[in-house]
ZASEVO-147221 format. One record per residue (C-alpha): residue in three letters; x, y, z. Coordinates in steps of 0.05 Angstrom, whole numbers, plus 5000, padded with zeros to 4 digits. Example, Ala and Ser with C-alpha at 12.3 -4.5 7.8 and 13.67 -1.06 7.14 Angstrom:
// residues 2
Ala524649105156;Ser527349795143;
//
This chain:
// residues 293
Met500650035004;Val502350744982;Asp503651055039;Tyr502751865020;Asn500252585060;Pro492352595034;Lys493553455047;Asp499153464997;Trp495953694929;Phe502553874898;Lys506153204912;Ala499252894883;Leu498053384817;Phe505353294789;Thr507652704812;Ile506452104767;His507351454816;Lys507050684791;Ala500250654822;Asp497651254774;Thr492850974721;Val496851444667;Arg501850854662;Ala496350264649;Leu492350704603;Phe497651054563;Pro497450644500;Leu490150704498;Leu490451464505;Ile495051524446;Phe489851074413;Phe485051594426;Met489252124405;Phe489451974341;Phe482851544335;Ser479752324351;Gly484552694301;Gly482952234243;Ile474652284266;Val475953074258;Tyr479853114195;Phe475352574158;Glu468152984185;Asn470353744175;Glu475053674122;Tyr472953044074;Leu465752994095;Lys465253794117;Leu458753614163;Ser460754214211;Gln456154684153;Thr449954194166;Ser444954184217;Val447653534238;Ala451753844287;Lys445654064334;Asn442253374352;Ile448152924347;Asn448952994420;Val442952824454;Met444752064447;His451652174494;Thr447252634539;Ile443352074558;Leu447851574565;Gly453051934598;Phe448351954663;Ala447851174657;Ile455151014655;Ser456651534707;Met451351144751;Leu454150554733;Leu461150764738;Val460051044816;Phe456350334840;Arg462149964804;Thr467450384851;Asn463250364905;Thr461949604911;Ala469849564903;Tyr470650024961;Asp466649615009;Arg470149004990;Trp476749275001;Trp474149625073;Glu471548955095;Gly477548745091;Arg481449245127;Arg476149085176;Leu477748345183;Trp484948435194;Gly483148995248;Ser478948415276;Leu484747975275;Val489948525311;Asn485048605370;Asn483347835377;Ser489847635367;Arg491448175423;Asn485747975468;Leu487747315465;Ser495247395481;Ile493247855546;Lys488247325576;Leu493746745559;Asn499247105592;Ile494047245651;Leu491846475655;Leu499546235657;Ser502946715694;Lys504646105747;Ser505545585692;Asp510845355653;Pro514745875619;Asn515145465561;Glu507245475555;Lys507546285542;Leu513046215495;Phe508545765449;Phe503546285441;Lys507846815436;Glu511046435376;Leu504746215340;Ile498946785354;Pro504347235305;Leu505046615253;Tyr497746615243;Ser497747315212;Ser504447145169;Ala501646415148;Leu494446775131;Ile498547285076;Asn502246685054;His494046385038;Leu491046955014;Gln496547094964;Glu498946414950;Ser505646544963;Ser511145994979;Gln514846385027;Lys516845955091;Leu514346125154;Val519846045212;His518045785272;Thr523845585328;Asp520844775337;Ser524644485273;Ser518943925271;Leu513944455272;Asn516044775205;Gln516944115173;Arg508743955189;Leu508044675164;Glu511444545102;Ser507743915082;Thr500344205100;Thr496944565049;His491745095092;Lys496645315137;Pro492845835178;Asn488445265188;Phe493944815217;Ile496645415264;Ala489345545290;Asn489244785301;Leu494944825342;Ile493045345383;Ile486845135400;Glu489044395405;Arg494144685468;Ile488945065502;Tyr484544445508;His490344135533;Leu491444715586;Arg483944505607;Lys485943765615;Thr491143855652;Asn488244325698;Ile492444885690;Ile486445285673;Thr479345135689;Ala473145065647;Glu470445845659;Glu476746125631;Leu476245605579;Leu470445985564;Thr472946775562;Leu478346425511;Asp472646115468;Glu470346795414;Glu478946905401;Met479546225387;Lys473746185344;Ser474846855309;Phe481646655270;Thr477946155219;Asp472146615218;Ile477847235195;Cys480546685149;Gly473346495114;Ala471347125106;Cys477347415071;Glu477646795035;Arg470846955008;Ile472647534987;Lys478247314944;Asn475146824914;Thr468347124899;Pro470847764851;Ile465848184807;Pro461047844756;Tyr464847714695;Ser458847984650;Tyr457548584696;Ser465548784689;Val466248664615;Phe460448984604;Ile462649564627;Lys469249614587;Lys464649564524;Phe459950134551;Val465750604568;Phe469950334500;Ile463050464460;Tyr461351124481;Val468251394488;Gly469551144414;Thr463551524386;Leu464352184428;Pro469352514367;Ile463152364320;Ser459552884360;Phe465153324381;Ala467853364317;Leu462653864295;Thr462954274345;Leu469254304385;Gly473754204323;Tyr480553974334;Tyr479354084399;Thr475853394407;Ile482353054408;Pro484653234490;Val477053244500;Thr475952624486;Thr482052354516;Phe481352614576;Ile474952304581;Phe477251694566;Tyr481751714621;Val477751934672;Met473151374660;Ala477250824646;Ser480950974714;Leu474650894751;Glu474750174730;Ile482350114736;Ile481850344803;Ala475249894817;Glu478649304792;Glu484949394836;Ile481449474903;Glu476348994891;Gly481248464905;Pro485548784974;Phe490048204982;Gly494348224935;Lys501248564925;Asp498249164882;Asn499949784914;Asn493050024935;Asp491949354975;Leu491949215044;Pro498749345081;Met497948635113;Glu505648545119;Lys506149125160;Ile498849015205;Ser502948215208;Lys509648595239;Asn504248935292;Ile501148455326;Lys507848085332;Asn511448655363;Ser503948785407;Val504048005423;Thr511548005445;Glu511648555482;Ile504948305522;Phe508947675532;Glu514847985558;Lys513548555588;Phe506348565613;
//
């Protein structure tokens, strides 16, 4: 995710970042510049339609369709942002539940074997790292001090479930050995369930994209709408049609590109969630809780 100052207008206006849609749309922008120039030349220099009454009524279609396409793009971006924000809320819940579980276990295990605390201090933060790799389908290795556990992790397909199972299994072992009471076990129940709930919700967002036909329709609609603009603008704007049409395409296509990027918030794009940073915060918080509290 890009770190920036939202109040810095100068940098936002005059800096072309690699996340800027200009880079992705540059070939199409060049295409529309030449396409618009060809339409203007053909209508005004060859057909001489600017001297006829056609120019008075040809803009009606674009006026009507412009409202429709603007509503579609607003709905598209709002839907994509809702998915991005839901992903951020889920990771915020993971931070809170990791801290809550750590605080409760740190108190409950205050008089027990220090190795019990060490187990949870290492495994709770490891869950967030495993979830990142799972959502990004990354093969990056997860490191744990227990070599046998590392081997089991490498041979496991769904690593977040494996780690959640180890945490829950260890907590139930604490109950069976009477280190914690049944009532204390119940206080840990919400946090134990939250790990798999958050993972399942993230998987739902990742594996359920916007319907293909809807996405394709918007792209075609934008392309056809902007592609027919020079036909009408050429009669009134002349060669000013070239920058006007290119800018309109840039605005509309940029909204679609931004929506495409943020609707899948768990990737490695510039506008995706900073999961590595959040995971690091979880590790720092959990480590502090078990070592200093």
